[in-house]
Backbone as CSV, one residue per row, in Angstrom:
resi,resn,N_x,N_y,N_z,CA_x,CA_y,CA_z,C_x,C_y,C_z
1,MET,-20.830,-27.505,-31.797,-20.227,-27.900,-33.062,-21.102,-28.968,-33.691
2,ASN,-21.425,-28.823,-34.955,-22.367,-29.715,-35.621,-21.676,-30.530,-36.707
3,PHE,-22.184,-31.731,-36.958,-21.713,-32.508,-38.098,-22.097,-31.790,-39.378
4,ALA,-21.119,-31.577,-40.249,-21.415,-30.970,-41.539,-21.504,-32.032,-42.625
5,VAL,-20.577,-32.987,-42.622,-20.594,-34.026,-43.643,-19.772,-35.203,-43.149
6,LEU,-20.189,-36.381,-43.512,-19.409,-37.586,-43.248,-19.399,-38.379,-44.540
7,ARG,-18.210,-38.632,-45.058,-18.128,-39.225,-46.386,-17.344,-40.522,-46.362
8,ARG,-17.776,-41.454,-47.161,-16.991,-42.639,-47.480,-16.990,-42.743,-48.994
9,GLN,-15.809,-42.619,-49.589,-15.677,-42.662,-51.040,-16.664,-41.698,-51.702
10,GLY,-16.784,-40.502,-51.129,-17.588,-39.455,-51.742,-19.070,-39.531,-51.463
11,ARG,-19.527,-40.498,-50.633,-20.963,-40.639,-50.382,-21.253,-40.436,-48.907
12,ASP,-22.490,-40.035,-48.604,-22.881,-39.972,-47.203,-22.774,-41.369,-46.607
13,ALA,-22.352,-41.452,-45.342,-22.141,-42.752,-44.711,-22.689,-42.728,-43.288
14,PRO,-23.077,-43.877,-42.755,-23.763,-43.921,-41.459,-22.852,-44.187,-40.273
15,GLU,-21.574,-43.736,-40.332,-20.645,-44.079,-39.266,-20.695,-43.124,-38.081
16,LEU,-21.728,-42.293,-37.969,-21.798,-41.343,-36.872,-21.763,-42.043,-35.516
17,ALA,-22.190,-43.307,-35.465,-22.217,-44.034,-34.202,-20.864,-44.656,-33.856
18,TRP,-19.910,-44.584,-34.776,-18.606,-45.158,-34.499,-17.968,-44.401,-33.339
19,PRO,-17.563,-45.066,-32.247,-17.167,-44.352,-31.025,-16.150,-43.241,-31.206
20,PRO,-15.053,-43.419,-31.986,-14.118,-42.297,-32.090,-14.754,-41.034,-32.657
21,PHE,-15.667,-41.170,-33.621,-16.342,-39.991,-34.143,-17.259,-39.384,-33.081
22,MET,-17.856,-40.220,-32.266,-18.682,-39.696,-31.185,-17.829,-38.898,-30.201
23,TRP,-16.602,-39.373,-29.947,-15.703,-38.630,-29.075,-15.422,-37.244,-29.643
24,LEU,-15.290,-37.173,-30.955,-14.960,-35.896,-31.579,-16.139,-34.936,-31.576
25,SER,-17.339,-35.435,-31.504,-18.508,-34.561,-31.592,-19.138,-34.289,-30.239
26,SER,-19.156,-35.311,-29.375,-19.792,-35.148,-28.067,-19.387,-36.328,-27.197
27,GLY,-19.931,-36.383,-25.995,-19.622,-37.497,-25.115,-18.310,-37.283,-24.390
28,ARG,-17.851,-38.333,-23.691,-16.664,-38.181,-22.867,-15.413,-37.991,-23.722
29,ALA,-14.470,-37.244,-23.191,-13.201,-37.065,-23.891,-12.357,-38.322,-23.717
30,PRO,-11.753,-38.835,-24.791,-10.874,-39.992,-24.661,-9.554,-39.577,-24.025
31,ARG,-8.796,-40.556,-23.572,-7.407,-40.280,-23.206,-6.656,-40.059,-24.509
32,CYS,-6.204,-38.833,-24.698,-5.777,-38.398,-26.029,-4.395,-37.760,-25.993
33,LEU,-3.565,-38.114,-26.967,-2.335,-37.391,-27.250,-2.487,-36.698,-28.601
34,VAL,-1.993,-35.488,-28.696,-1.935,-34.769,-29.963,-0.468,-34.714,-30.363
35,VAL,-0.124,-35.301,-31.507,1.271,-35.390,-31.953,1.373,-34.753,-33.329
36,LEU,1.944,-33.560,-33.372,1.998,-32.797,-34.610,3.392,-32.225,-34.825
37,ALA,3.605,-31.614,-35.971,4.961,-31.253,-36.378,5.491,-29.994,-35.712
38,HIS,4.688,-28.915,-35.697,5.186,-27.611,-35.265,4.158,-26.896,-34.397
39,PRO,4.596,-25.946,-33.581,3.645,-25.057,-32.916,2.848,-24.279,-33.956
40,ASP,1.580,-24.338,-33.880,0.521,-23.692,-34.685,-0.358,-24.705,-35.388
41,VAL,0.184,-25.901,-35.734,-0.642,-26.847,-36.489,-1.738,-27.466,-35.630
42,GLU,-1.546,-27.492,-34.306,-2.633,-27.962,-33.441,-3.815,-26.998,-33.506
43,THR,-3.541,-25.725,-33.665,-4.615,-24.733,-33.770,-5.255,-24.778,-35.151
44,ILE,-4.448,-24.924,-36.184,-4.980,-25.049,-37.545,-5.930,-26.242,-37.629
45,GLY,-5.487,-27.388,-37.131,-6.241,-28.616,-37.338,-7.378,-28.845,-36.377
46,LEU,-7.195,-28.465,-35.094,-8.227,-28.782,-34.107,-8.309,-27.744,-32.999
47,GLY,-8.117,-26.478,-33.358,-8.161,-25.425,-32.354,-9.481,-25.339,-31.616
48,ALA,-10.588,-25.594,-32.302,-11.902,-25.549,-31.658,-12.221,-26.824,-30.894
49,ARG,-11.465,-27.870,-31.142,-11.743,-29.183,-30.565,-10.794,-29.522,-29.421
50,ILE,-9.596,-28.930,-29.434,-8.521,-29.436,-28.591,-8.834,-29.318,-27.101
51,GLY,-9.465,-28.223,-26.687,-9.787,-28.076,-25.274,-10.802,-29.086,-24.800
52,ARG,-11.768,-29.413,-25.654,-12.806,-30.374,-25.281,-12.268,-31.795,-25.265
53,LEU,-11.209,-32.050,-26.036,-10.567,-33.361,-25.991,-9.722,-33.519,-24.731
54,ASP,-9.331,-32.392,-24.116,-8.560,-32.415,-22.871,-7.339,-33.322,-23.015
55,PRO,-6.427,-33.001,-23.943,-5.322,-33.919,-24.225,-4.397,-34.115,-23.035
56,ILE,-3.899,-35.339,-22.910,-2.896,-35.642,-21.893,-1.669,-34.764,-22.129
57,GLU,-1.222,-34.720,-23.388,-0.116,-33.861,-23.794,-0.329,-33.435,-25.241
58,VAL,0.186,-32.251,-25.563,0.269,-31.784,-26.942,1.745,-31.820,-27.305
59,ILE,2.085,-32.688,-28.235,3.485,-32.970,-28.552,3.819,-32.412,-29.928
60,HIS,4.855,-31.582,-29.982,5.395,-31.112,-31.257,6.707,-31.845,-31.496
61,VAL,6.842,-32.483,-32.637,8.059,-33.254,-32.877,9.242,-32.338,-33.188
62,THR,8.981,-31.096,-33.657,10.053,-30.131,-33.878,9.800,-28.884,-33.043
63,ASP,10.845,-28.056,-32.954,10.711,-26.793,-32.235,10.167,-25.675,-33.127
64,GLY,9.906,-25.984,-34.395,9.321,-24.998,-35.301,10.316,-24.069,-35.960
65,ALA,11.606,-24.237,-35.679,12.617,-23.319,-36.199,13.541,-24.049,-37.176
66,PRO,13.542,-23.681,-38.451,14.453,-24.317,-39.402,15.882,-23.841,-39.208
67,ARG,16.807,-24.624,-39.684,18.218,-24.264,-39.580,18.564,-23.110,-40.529
68,ASP,17.914,-23.084,-41.689,18.183,-22.070,-42.714,17.272,-20.867,-42.468
69,SER,17.848,-19.721,-42.173,17.063,-18.531,-41.838,16.242,-18.011,-43.017
70,ARG,16.515,-18.488,-44.227,15.691,-18.073,-45.375,14.248,-18.527,-45.223
71,PHE,14.040,-19.555,-44.410,12.688,-20.082,-44.216,12.041,-19.571,-42.932
72,MET,12.642,-18.568,-42.321,12.021,-17.844,-41.216,11.406,-16.559,-41.764
73,PRO,10.425,-15.968,-41.067,9.913,-14.669,-41.487,11.062,-13.659,-41.568
74,ALA,11.052,-12.829,-42.604,12.169,-11.920,-42.853,12.492,-11.049,-41.647
75,GLU,11.445,-10.592,-40.955,11.663,-9.680,-39.825,12.249,-10.386,-38.603
76,LEU,12.253,-11.724,-38.606,12.768,-12.483,-37.468,14.041,-13.255,-37.790
77,ALA,14.414,-13.298,-39.056,15.526,-14.143,-39.484,16.833,-13.764,-38.798
78,GLY,16.993,-12.495,-38.478,18.240,-12.061,-37.860,18.342,-12.369,-36.381
79,LEU,17.273,-12.865,-35.777,17.278,-13.129,-34.338,17.965,-14.435,-33.976
80,GLY,18.104,-15.323,-34.946,18.723,-16.619,-34.690,17.702,-17.677,-34.317
81,ARG,18.120,-18.933,-34.434,17.215,-20.066,-34.209,16.703,-20.137,-32.776
82,GLU,17.569,-19.867,-31.817,17.176,-19.998,-30.423,16.047,-19.040,-30.075
83,ARG,16.197,-17.775,-30.494,15.146,-16.797,-30.189,13.874,-17.106,-30.971
84,TYR,14.002,-17.520,-32.213,12.825,-17.860,-33.015,12.077,-19.037,-32.383
85,THR,12.813,-20.018,-31.886,12.188,-21.140,-31.184,11.389,-20.644,-29.984
86,ALA,11.971,-19.739,-29.215,11.289,-19.218,-28.023,10.030,-18.456,-28.401
87,ILE,10.089,-17.692,-29.481,8.913,-16.951,-29.940,7.785,-17.914,-30.283
88,ARG,8.103,-18.974,-30.984,7.076,-19.923,-31.381,6.484,-20.645,-30.162
89,ARG,7.313,-20.919,-29.194,6.815,-21.534,-27.951,5.880,-20.566,-27.222
90,GLU,6.252,-19.302,-27.150,5.403,-18.303,-26.493,4.055,-18.188,-27.201
91,GLU,4.074,-18.227,-28.533,2.840,-18.099,-29.303,1.898,-19.263,-29.049
92,VAL,2.416,-20.486,-29.090,1.535,-21.643,-28.910,1.033,-21.719,-27.475
93,THR,1.839,-21.275,-26.529,1.393,-21.261,-25.136,0.209,-20.327,-24.963
94,ARG,0.267,-19.138,-25.571,-0.852,-18.182,-25.491,-2.088,-18.735,-26.186
95,ALA,-1.884,-19.329,-27.356,-3.028,-19.843,-28.113,-3.734,-20.955,-27.350
96,LEU,-2.987,-21.908,-26.829,-3.609,-23.037,-26.148,-4.221,-22.632,-24.815
97,ALA,-3.715,-21.567,-24.206,-4.344,-21.074,-22.981,-5.788,-20.661,-23.245
98,MET,-6.067,-20.159,-24.449,-7.440,-19.788,-24.806,-8.347,-21.009,-24.864
99,ALA,-7.765,-22.171,-25.116,-8.529,-23.428,-25.158,-8.416,-24.189,-23.847
100,HIS,-7.866,-23.539,-22.814,-7.737,-24.131,-21.473,-6.816,-25.349,-21.465
101,VAL,-5.815,-25.323,-22.343,-4.765,-26.346,-22.323,-3.519,-25.681,-21.739
102,PRO,-3.087,-26.079,-20.548,-1.984,-25.379,-19.884,-0.626,-25.686,-20.504
103,ALA,0.308,-24.779,-20.277,1.662,-24.938,-20.814,2.324,-26.206,-20.296
104,SER,1.917,-26.682,-19.128,2.509,-27.895,-18.554,2.248,-29.132,-19.405
105,ARG,1.274,-29.056,-20.302,0.970,-30.210,-21.158,1.670,-30.128,-22.512
106,LEU,2.441,-29.088,-22.742,3.178,-28.948,-23.994,4.504,-29.690,-23.896
107,ARG,4.834,-30.436,-24.938,6.108,-31.156,-24.979,6.685,-31.036,-26.382
108,CYS,7.990,-30.804,-26.465,8.686,-30.789,-27.755,9.690,-31.921,-27.772
109,LEU,9.688,-32.699,-28.857,10.613,-33.827,-28.962,11.960,-33.429,-29.542
110,GLY,12.128,-32.160,-29.937,13.455,-31.612,-30.165,14.033,-31.665,-31.557
111,ALA,13.296,-32.150,-32.548,13.842,-32.153,-33.900,13.888,-30.730,-34.461
112,VAL,14.778,-30.500,-35.393,14.873,-29.215,-36.091,13.825,-29.190,-37.201
113,ALA,13.135,-28.074,-37.346,12.120,-27.958,-38.399,12.745,-28.229,-39.763
114,GLN,11.992,-28.913,-40.604,12.370,-29.372,-41.939,13.280,-30.597,-41.904
115,GLU,13.688,-31.046,-40.693,14.622,-32.161,-40.593,14.088,-33.313,-39.742
116,ALA,12.791,-33.332,-39.474,12.248,-34.359,-38.580,12.468,-35.766,-39.117
117,ILE,12.451,-35.942,-40.432,12.633,-37.281,-40.979,14.008,-37.830,-40.624
118,GLU,14.998,-36.957,-40.420,16.335,-37.401,-40.013,16.301,-38.022,-38.615
119,GLU,15.348,-37.589,-37.804,15.247,-38.056,-36.420,14.103,-39.050,-36.218
120,ALA,13.489,-39.508,-37.309,12.279,-40.319,-37.194,12.453,-41.581,-36.348
121,PRO,13.560,-42.320,-36.432,13.684,-43.500,-35.553,13.632,-43.128,-34.076
122,SER,14.351,-42.069,-33.706,14.339,-41.622,-32.311,12.964,-41.114,-31.904
123,LEU,12.298,-40.390,-32.806,10.963,-39.873,-32.501,9.992,-41.024,-32.253
124,ALA,10.056,-42.054,-33.074,9.159,-43.199,-32.897,9.405,-43.884,-31.559
125,ARG,10.666,-44.035,-31.184,10.977,-44.688,-29.901,10.468,-43.848,-28.725
126,LYS,10.629,-42.536,-28.824,10.118,-41.665,-27.761,8.600,-41.785,-27.646
127,LEU,7.918,-41.926,-28.781,6.464,-42.057,-28.750,6.038,-43.397,-28.149
128,VAL,6.786,-44.450,-28.414,6.477,-45.733,-27.787,6.530,-45.589,-26.264
129,GLU,7.548,-44.905,-25.770,7.667,-44.677,-24.325,6.485,-43.869,-23.802
130,LEU,6.058,-42.867,-24.576,4.900,-42.060,-24.173,3.626,-42.893,-24.164
131,PHE,3.455,-43.747,-25.160,2.275,-44.606,-25.202,2.248,-45.510,-23.970
132,ALA,3.413,-46.043,-23.611,3.471,-46.942,-22.459,3.178,-46.193,-21.161
133,ARG,3.634,-44.955,-21.070,3.469,-44.189,-19.828,2.076,-43.617,-19.684
134,THR,1.498,-43.090,-20.786,0.236,-42.353,-20.692,-0.980,-43.159,-21.111
135,ARG,-0.772,-44.284,-21.802,-1.856,-45.175,-22.228,-2.986,-44.424,-22.948
136,PRO,-2.679,-43.684,-24.001,-3.740,-42.967,-24.718,-4.665,-43.927,-25.454
137,GLU,-5.921,-43.553,-25.555,-6.873,-44.291,-26.382,-6.837,-43.804,-27.825
138,VAL,-6.509,-42.533,-28.002,-6.512,-41.890,-29.317,-5.260,-41.032,-29.455
139,VAL,-4.646,-41.069,-30.626,-3.608,-40.109,-30.995,-4.092,-39.371,-32.231
140,ILE,-3.999,-38.060,-32.197,-4.353,-37.244,-33.360,-3.071,-36.698,-33.955
141,THR,-2.864,-36.939,-35.250,-1.639,-36.540,-35.921,-1.943,-36.063,-37.337
142,HIS,-0.894,-35.979,-38.154,-1.032,-35.511,-39.538,-1.353,-36.663,-40.487
143,PRO,-1.997,-36.359,-41.603,-2.038,-37.309,-42.710,-0.702,-37.296,-43.452
144,TYR,-0.435,-38.360,-44.174,0.740,-38.433,-45.046,0.322,-37.901,-46.413
145,GLU,0.612,-36.607,-46.663,0.077,-35.959,-47.862,1.072,-35.069,-48.595
146,GLY,2.323,-35.005,-48.140,3.308,-34.223,-48.874,3.182,-32.730,-48.725
147,GLY,2.398,-32.276,-47.737,2.304,-30.831,-47.527,3.577,-30.255,-46.953
148,HIS,4.132,-30.950,-45.969,5.369,-30.528,-45.308,6.118,-31.795,-44.905
149,PRO,7.447,-31.833,-45.087,8.169,-33.066,-44.735,8.065,-33.418,-43.258
150,ASP,7.926,-32.416,-42.390,7.797,-32.710,-40.960,6.423,-33.275,-40.619
151,HIS,5.371,-32.839,-41.332,4.056,-33.442,-41.146,4.136,-34.938,-41.463
152,ASP,4.767,-35.238,-42.588,4.861,-36.637,-43.011,5.731,-37.443,-42.048
153,ALA,6.790,-36.814,-41.520,7.646,-37.510,-40.557,6.901,-37.782,-39.255
154,ALA,6.070,-36.840,-38.819,5.268,-37.074,-37.615,4.324,-38.244,-37.829
155,ALA,3.687,-38.298,-38.996,2.796,-39.421,-39.304,3.555,-40.738,-39.292
156,LEU,4.724,-40.762,-39.932,5.542,-41.976,-39.955,5.907,-42.413,-38.542
157,ALA,6.316,-41.462,-37.701,6.715,-41.795,-36.334,5.545,-42.352,-35.530
158,VAL,4.368,-41.748,-35.676,3.198,-42.213,-34.932,2.797,-43.615,-35.374
159,HIS,2.712,-43.836,-36.679,2.316,-45.156,-37.176,3.341,-46.222,-36.772
160,SER,4.622,-45.878,-36.872,5.668,-46.827,-36.479,5.577,-47.136,-34.986
161,ALA,5.369,-46.098,-34.181,5.278,-46.292,-32.731,4.098,-47.183,-32.361
162,ALA,2.986,-47.032,-33.072,1.815,-47.860,-32.775,2.118,-49.339,-33.029
163,VAL,2.818,-49.640,-34.119,3.187,-51.028,-34.400,4.156,-51.547,-33.342
164,LEU,5.169,-50.738,-33.022,6.148,-51.162,-32.022,5.499,-51.371,-30.659
165,ALA,4.540,-50.513,-30.324,3.834,-50.663,-29.046,3.122,-52.009,-28.992
166,ARG,2.413,-52.357,-30.058,1.705,-53.642,-30.088,2.689,-54.803,-29.946
167,TRP,3.817,-54.699,-30.629,4.822,-55.763,-30.553,5.364,-55.921,-29.131
168,ASN,5.346,-54.823,-28.369,5.896,-54.845,-27.012,4.817,-55.000,-25.956
169,GLY,3.625,-55.403,-26.375,2.556,-55.673,-25.430,1.891,-54.447,-24.850
170,VAL,2.105,-53.279,-25.487,1.469,-52.043,-25.048,0.229,-51.812,-25.898
171,SER,-0.862,-51.424,-25.286,-2.086,-51.161,-26.026,-1.868,-49.971,-26.958
172,ALA,-2.022,-50.199,-28.247,-1.784,-49.147,-29.229,-3.037,-48.281,-29.379
173,PRO,-2.881,-46.969,-29.426,-4.043,-46.089,-29.572,-4.610,-46.115,-30.985
174,LEU,-5.872,-45.733,-31.098,-6.434,-45.447,-32.409,-5.760,-44.188,-32.941
175,ILE,-5.428,-44.197,-34.220,-4.779,-43.035,-34.818,-5.804,-42.266,-35.641
176,PHE,-5.974,-41.001,-35.306,-6.829,-40.088,-36.053,-5.981,-39.017,-36.708
177,GLU,-6.507,-38.426,-37.756,-5.819,-37.349,-38.452,-6.675,-36.093,-38.457
178,ALA,-5.995,-34.954,-38.349,-6.629,-33.660,-38.542,-6.154,-33.104,-39.879
179,ALA,-7.077,-32.575,-40.665,-6.715,-32.074,-41.994,-5.777,-30.882,-41.879
180,SER,-4.821,-30.804,-42.809,-3.917,-29.662,-42.837,-3.839,-29.083,-44.243
181,TYR,-2.865,-29.500,-45.057,-2.800,-28.958,-46.426,-1.995,-29.896,-47.310
182,ASN,-2.224,-29.766,-48.616,-1.523,-30.581,-49.594,-1.621,-29.916,-50.967
183,ALA,-0.917,-30.489,-51.945,-0.945,-29.963,-53.313,-1.288,-31.068,-54.297
184,ALA,-2.170,-31.994,-53.881,-2.513,-33.123,-54.738,-3.210,-32.684,-56.022
185,ARG,-3.868,-31.529,-55.988,-4.545,-31.025,-57.193,-3.649,-30.117,-58.030
186,GLY,-2.388,-30.038,-57.663,-1.459,-29.181,-58.383,-1.331,-27.787,-57.813
187,HIS,-2.092,-27.497,-56.757,-2.020,-26.209,-56.082,-2.344,-26.425,-54.610
188,LEU,-2.062,-25.425,-53.794,-2.277,-25.561,-52.356,-3.760,-25.672,-52.032
189,VAL,-4.109,-26.698,-51.260,-5.464,-26.892,-50.733,-5.344,-26.996,-49.223
190,THR,-6.083,-26.188,-48.486,-5.999,-26.192,-47.024,-7.288,-26.745,-46.415
191,GLY,-7.133,-27.392,-45.272,-8.285,-27.846,-44.505,-9.051,-29.003,-45.096
192,GLU,-8.479,-29.700,-46.075,-9.125,-30.859,-46.696,-8.124,-31.992,-46.818
193,PHE,-8.624,-33.206,-46.766,-7.798,-34.386,-46.962,-7.715,-34.745,-48.444
194,ILE,-6.648,-35.424,-48.811,-6.658,-36.172,-50.062,-7.568,-37.373,-49.827
195,PRO,-8.632,-37.548,-50.603,-9.546,-38.673,-50.345,-8.806,-40.002,-50.382
196,TYR,-9.192,-40.887,-49.474,-8.573,-42.206,-49.376,-9.684,-43.237,-49.439
197,PRO,-9.639,-44.153,-50.418,-10.753,-45.089,-50.607,-11.104,-45.845,-49.341
198,GLY,-12.394,-45.852,-49.016,-12.880,-46.626,-47.896,-12.691,-45.995,-46.537
199,VAL,-12.112,-44.802,-46.468,-11.850,-44.152,-45.179,-12.827,-42.993,-45.004
200,PRO,-13.682,-43.032,-43.976,-14.659,-41.968,-43.778,-14.013,-40.706,-43.213
201,GLU,-14.624,-39.580,-43.499,-14.197,-38.305,-42.943,-15.363,-37.685,-42.186
202,ILE,-15.016,-36.876,-41.218,-16.036,-36.110,-40.533,-15.628,-34.644,-40.573
203,ALA,-16.568,-33.784,-40.948,-16.338,-32.347,-40.963,-17.215,-31.718,-39.898
204,LEU,-16.607,-31.053,-38.943,-17.321,-30.424,-37.845,-17.357,-28.914,-38.082
205,ARG,-18.570,-28.405,-38.286,-18.716,-26.970,-38.539,-18.715,-26.223,-37.221
206,LEU,-17.873,-25.204,-37.132,-17.721,-24.461,-35.896,-18.881,-23.497,-35.691
207,SER,-19.300,-23.364,-34.440,-20.278,-22.331,-34.100,-19.608,-20.969,-34.205
208,ASP,-20.400,-19.903,-34.163,-19.832,-18.558,-34.224,-18.833,-18.334,-33.091
209,GLU,-19.198,-18.821,-31.903,-18.310,-18.648,-30.746,-17.006,-19.411,-30.931
210,GLU,-17.120,-20.648,-31.422,-15.920,-21.449,-31.645,-15.034,-20.846,-32.719
211,ALA,-15.662,-20.373,-33.801,-14.892,-19.768,-34.885,-14.179,-18.504,-34.415
212,SER,-14.861,-17.712,-33.603,-14.245,-16.494,-33.082,-13.048,-16.825,-32.200
213,ARG,-13.190,-17.839,-31.345,-12.082,-18.235,-30.478,-10.923,-18.793,-31.299
214,LYS,-11.239,-19.576,-32.323,-10.163,-20.141,-33.138,-9.411,-19.041,-33.873
215,ARG,-10.136,-18.040,-34.388,-9.444,-16.928,-35.049,-8.537,-16.191,-34.067
216,ALA,-9.000,-16.021,-32.829,-8.167,-15.379,-31.810,-6.926,-16.228,-31.517
217,MET,-7.095,-17.544,-31.497,-5.945,-18.431,-31.287,-4.955,-18.297,-32.447
218,LEU,-5.466,-18.291,-33.665,-4.586,-18.145,-34.827,-3.848,-16.809,-34.803
219,ASP,-4.515,-15.771,-34.307,-3.884,-14.452,-34.229,-2.707,-14.431,-33.257
220,CYS,-2.642,-15.401,-32.352,-1.507,-15.472,-31.424,-0.196,-15.740,-32.161
221,PHE,-0.300,-16.358,-33.337,0.903,-16.747,-34.076,1.317,-15.629,-35.029
222,SER,1.713,-14.506,-34.466,2.054,-13.349,-35.298,3.255,-13.635,-36.186
223,SER,4.168,-14.519,-35.736,5.334,-14.842,-36.565,4.943,-15.651,-37.796
224,GLN,3.758,-16.252,-37.778,3.317,-17.121,-38.876,2.167,-16.502,-39.672
225,LYS,2.007,-15.206,-39.572,0.852,-14.542,-40.176,0.719,-14.856,-41.663
226,GLU,1.809,-14.792,-42.391,1.752,-15.060,-43.835,1.424,-16.522,-44.112
227,THR,2.033,-17.425,-43.357,1.800,-18.859,-43.548,0.355,-19.235,-43.259
228,LEU,-0.240,-18.613,-42.241,-1.587,-18.977,-41.813,-2.690,-18.281,-42.605
229,ALA,-2.335,-17.335,-43.432,-3.343,-16.554,-44.164,-4.328,-17.415,-44.958
230,PRO,-3.910,-18.536,-45.592,-4.872,-19.321,-46.384,-5.832,-20.170,-45.559
231,PHE,-5.653,-20.246,-44.243,-6.445,-21.169,-43.435,-7.676,-20.477,-42.856
232,GLY,-8.808,-21.178,-42.915,-10.058,-20.645,-42.390,-10.326,-21.121,-40.979
233,ALA,-11.464,-20.695,-40.453,-11.877,-21.074,-39.094,-13.362,-21.410,-39.089
234,GLU,-13.794,-22.162,-40.095,-15.211,-22.501,-40.210,-15.482,-23.977,-39.974
235,VAL,-14.561,-24.835,-40.412,-14.769,-26.283,-40.367,-13.466,-26.951,-39.930
236,GLU,-13.566,-28.004,-39.131,-12.424,-28.857,-38.822,-12.748,-30.274,-39.271
237,ARG,-11.813,-30.875,-39.997,-12.044,-32.204,-40.556,-11.113,-33.232,-39.913
238,PHE,-11.676,-34.417,-39.686,-10.940,-35.514,-39.070,-11.271,-36.811,-39.802
239,ARG,-10.377,-37.783,-39.650,-10.671,-39.123,-40.147,-9.765,-40.116,-39.427
240,PRO,-10.191,-41.372,-39.351,-9.260,-42.400,-38.873,-8.130,-42.543,-39.882
241,ALA,-6.930,-42.756,-39.391,-5.781,-42.813,-40.287,-5.860,-44.018,-41.208
242,PRO,-5.644,-43.809,-42.509,-5.537,-44.963,-43.414,-4.265,-45.753,-43.133
243,THR,-4.146,-46.888,-43.776,-2.904,-47.646,-43.771,-2.031,-47.115,-44.900
244,TYR,-0.864,-46.602,-44.552,0.005,-45.942,-45.535,1.187,-46.816,-45.914
245,ASP,1.624,-46.660,-47.162,2.916,-47.179,-47.590,3.834,-45.964,-47.727
246,PHE,4.655,-45.741,-46.707,5.502,-44.554,-46.674,6.665,-44.648,-47.661
247,ARG,6.770,-45.780,-48.348,7.807,-45.918,-49.371,7.380,-45.301,-50.699
248,ARG,6.089,-44.991,-50.817,5.540,-44.472,-52.063,5.135,-43.014,-51.886
249,PRO,5.133,-42.220,-52.959,4.696,-40.823,-52.840,3.241,-40.762,-52.370
250,PRO,2.882,-39.735,-51.624,1.498,-39.619,-51.162,0.517,-39.263,-52.272
251,HIS,1.012,-38.702,-53.343,0.165,-38.413,-54.517,1.072,-38.218,-55.720
252,GLU,0.484,-38.238,-56.887,1.244,-38.015,-58.110,1.632,-36.537,-58.224
253,GLY,2.701,-36.286,-58.959,3.101,-34.909,-59.213,3.981,-34.337,-58.108
254,THR,4.177,-33.025,-58.185,5.072,-32.328,-57.269,4.421,-32.145,-55.903
255,LEU,5.168,-32.460,-54.843,4.674,-32.258,-53.490,4.729,-30.774,-53.139
256,HIS,3.907,-30.368,-52.180,3.851,-28.942,-51.843,5.202,-28.418,-51.384
257,TYR,5.906,-29.167,-50.536,7.175,-28.645,-50.034,8.252,-28.630,-51.116
258,GLU,8.083,-29.413,-52.168,8.993,-29.319,-53.306,8.778,-28.006,-54.052
259,HIS,7.527,-27.539,-54.114,7.248,-26.220,-54.688,7.959,-25.121,-53.905
260,LEU,8.108,-25.326,-52.587,8.660,-24.285,-51.717,10.184,-24.262,-51.703
261,GLY,10.800,-25.239,-52.327,12.252,-25.247,-52.393,12.940,-25.648,-51.109
262,PHE,12.279,-26.489,-50.295,12.884,-26.952,-49.055,14.163,-27.749,-49.366
263,PRO,15.062,-27.886,-48.383,16.317,-28.605,-48.633,16.155,-30.123,-48.691
264,ILE,14.948,-30.627,-48.778,14.694,-32.047,-48.955,13.556,-32.203,-49.950
265,ASP,13.650,-33.204,-50.788,12.551,-33.489,-51.711,11.924,-34.826,-51.354
266,GLY,10.868,-35.170,-52.067,10.139,-36.383,-51.738,10.966,-37.646,-51.894
267,ALA,11.825,-37.688,-52.907,12.633,-38.886,-53.124,13.574,-39.129,-51.948
268,ARG,14.236,-38.075,-51.468,15.125,-38.251,-50.317,14.314,-38.567,-49.058
269,TRP,13.151,-37.919,-48.903,12.321,-38.214,-47.730,11.987,-39.701,-47.681
270,ARG,11.612,-40.257,-48.810,11.203,-41.671,-48.835,12.400,-42.594,-48.587
271,LYS,13.588,-42.222,-49.054,14.779,-43.017,-48.736,15.013,-43.043,-47.229
272,LEU,14.830,-41.904,-46.586,15.010,-41.832,-45.138,13.884,-42.556,-44.411
273,ALA,12.687,-42.580,-44.996,11.590,-43.340,-44.401,11.905,-44.833,-44.425
274,VAL,12.443,-45.319,-45.535,12.844,-46.731,-45.623,13.921,-47.026,-44.586
275,LYS,14.896,-46.121,-44.450,15.953,-46.299,-43.446,15.356,-46.368,-42.039
276,THR,14.380,-45.488,-41.769,13.714,-45.474,-40.468,13.053,-46.816,-40.189
277,LEU,12.287,-47.304,-41.147,11.579,-48.567,-40.962,12.551,-49.723,-40.739
278,THR,13.659,-49.690,-41.456,14.663,-50.746,-41.306,15.296,-50.689,-39.919
279,LEU,15.671,-49.502,-39.464,16.294,-49.352,-38.152,15.352,-49.762,-37.023
280,LEU,14.058,-49.557,-37.229,13.071,-49.897,-36.203,12.634,-51.355,-36.269
281,GLY,13.179,-52.091,-37.239,12.790,-53.490,-37.391,11.477,-53.669,-38.119
282,LEU,11.044,-52.609,-38.831,9.772,-52.639,-39.558,9.979,-52.730,-41.066
283,GLY,11.190,-53.065,-41.471,11.519,-53.052,-42.895,10.693,-54.000,-43.737
284,ARG,10.161,-55.057,-43.111,9.338,-56.002,-43.871,7.851,-55.650,-43.854
285,GLU,7.532,-54.584,-43.111,6.135,-54.130,-43.065,5.887,-53.233,-44.271
286,ARG,5.158,-53.724,-45.256,4.956,-52.922,-46.466,4.116,-51.709,-46.186
287,CYS,3.127,-51.854,-45.320,2.219,-50.747,-45.012,2.080,-50.621,-43.505
288,LEU,1.824,-49.401,-43.046,1.639,-49.148,-41.610,0.314,-48.439,-41.389
């Protein structure tokens, strides 16, 4: 896997020597947790990288199954949430086996898809316990970009947990992000970040072998075929997590999940984010 581009505010930058980026490109694997919203997003964001990172655990904050069957694939909607959850677990297990990540390292924190923000205080506390037990050096999670409310809730939980860990004398991991999708330009954009001033990005171009394996991993998610259609297997992008103000929209205009008609909009998500921060004792922290 080769460096394709490293940008800071749109310009080439010399941060290739920064240790976390070196971990992503070569050298020893860090003690790493992957904390993402649903089964399949680990493959979308870092399918070619995940096996080489040798994660301690791959954590999904939700089981991938929404309560409303209208948001399940039509051919599976009649099976019910329990069976749909099992299908998604089977798919991610097969996909990660191709990257030599065993099923024993998969963990689900149990939130219902589309409702993770409702469970964000509990999710953050569970992550603090995981940080204390596993002592990760790096956590890879989602950016806060309004692509999906559960992506944003996972980001909120990870950032909150890192602060709480420091307050409790636990070494907080570096937080990295894997690119997913957003609608900051008014339409769906996949595999790219919303640029954040002063935050470098690294784009790792996949070799033919890596791209072929990633496509095979993506093919494991037959229940998500339509959802995954816009995603490629040529480049994976990462960056250190910016400092976010989760009280503010991630970008101007309509968020992607608002376009999709989810049962939550950005305004309600942010109200629940404020509630989460208050319950966790982080209400006075303007940014995380």
